[in-house]
N, C-alpha and C positions, 0 to 999 in steps of 0.2 A: 456513577451510572448503573442506569435504569435495570431492574433485576433482570427483565426478557431479553434486552441485551446480553449481557450477562450468560444466561441460561443458552443463548446461542454461542457464546463466541467459547465454553466452556465444551458444549456439543460439537462444533466444526474441532477443537485440539483433540478430542477423543478420536472423532474419524481420521484426522488428520495421523496417528498413530498406525492405523491399519490402512491408508490409502496414501499416494503419491497424489493424487487429487480429490479435493471437496466441492462442494457447492453449498454456497452459502442460502438459495432460498430453497432447494430442499431443503436442506439442513432446519432450516425457520418453518416449513408448513411441516415435515416430520414432528418439531414440538408444537404445533397446533399456531404458530405466530403466521397464520396465513395473510392477513391485511398488513402487514410489516410495510412501516412510513420509507419510502425511498428516500428522505431527508435522511434516516438514521442510517442507512448503510454505510457511510463511512467511519462512523462510530466506531463498528461492528466490525468494518476492516481493519482497523488500526487497532482494535485488541488483539484481533486475531494473529495477528503482525508483530504485535510485542510480545504475545507470546512464544510466537513459532517463527523464528528468527530464519529457519530456512526454507519458506514457501515464500511465494511470491502472488499476486491477484493478476489473474487473466480476467478479464472482462469480456465476455463474447456476448453476441447477439445483440449489438446496442440499440436496436431499436426496441428490444424488450417484448414482453406476451402479455397478455392479459392474466391477472389472476382468476380464480374462482368465484372470490367474492363477491358482496352484494353490491359493494364498487368495483368500476373498472379502473383498476391501476396499470400501469404500465410498467415492466420493471426489466432491467436488463438480467440477464444470467450472468453473473459472477463466481467463477471456479477459483481456489486457489490451488496451485501446484507447486509440489517440493521442488527445490531449485536443485541443478544439475551442479558436481564439482565445478564446472567451467564458470557457472553461472556466479557460486558461490567465494571465487576465487576476484569477481570483479566488484563483490561488494564493498562499500564506504559507509563512512558513518555520516555522510552529507544527509540524508535526511533525519535523523538522531540530532544532529547538531542545528538543522534549520528548525524543526518542532521545537527543542529546546528555548531556543531564539524568539516561539513565537510567530514566525513567520510562516507565510504560505508560500506555495512554490511561485504563485504568481506576484507574490510581496519581492523574493530571491531575485528572482529574472529584473524584477525593476530596479531594485537595489543594485544587483553585480552588472546589468547590460547584458546578461546571457539570457536566450531565447528561451522561454519557459519551456516549448519540446525537449531543449538539451537537457536541461535541469531533469525532467522526469526521467527521461532516459538513461541519466548517470543513476538517480536513485535505483530504477529498476534494476539495471543492472544488465539494460539492452546493449549498453554503451558500457566503455570499461572508464570510470573514471581516471586509474591511474594513468590510463593511455591518452588521456586531455591535455591540448594546448597549454603549456605554462601560463601562460597569456590569462587562459579562460580560469584553471583552476585557484591565479592569483584574485582573481575577480571578484569569483564564490567565496575565497576563504576572508579578501577583506571586508566584504558585505556582510559577512556572518561575523567579523571581529575575532578570529580564530586564526591558527599558522595551519601551513599545507600540513604538516605533522599530525594534527588532532584530525584533520579530515581523512588520512590516508591509515591511519593505527586503526586495526578492529578493537573495541572496546568490548 
């Protein structure tokens, strides 16, 4: 991973120790990365969440805002928020296993026959995967070639 991305991830992690919410673009701007490419955002999000398991991503202002750079970039505001106890209880290994298999959420949706929005909700903890229909959980487990236990046991 490029150094500037790691700098942002490390700074976000420092801020997370002091706050329940941290803003990706504010942090990037503080470090002088005003022209951060939107295409690189997902790498930074994934890197931060790898280190800070008790945070989730809140993407607000989806239409974005113009940066103050010489080129007009439209960027969304991305905030990381610490999970509350109820959200932590709903976490599962779905995202971790899916990524280890090299699948995108859309690929998993295609292979399992489960709607991509539902997969996103299960991974984010918005919906409790432990309360999913058994048929849905089995479809996902089969598509990932893992057992149901592997999906539900916290690693």
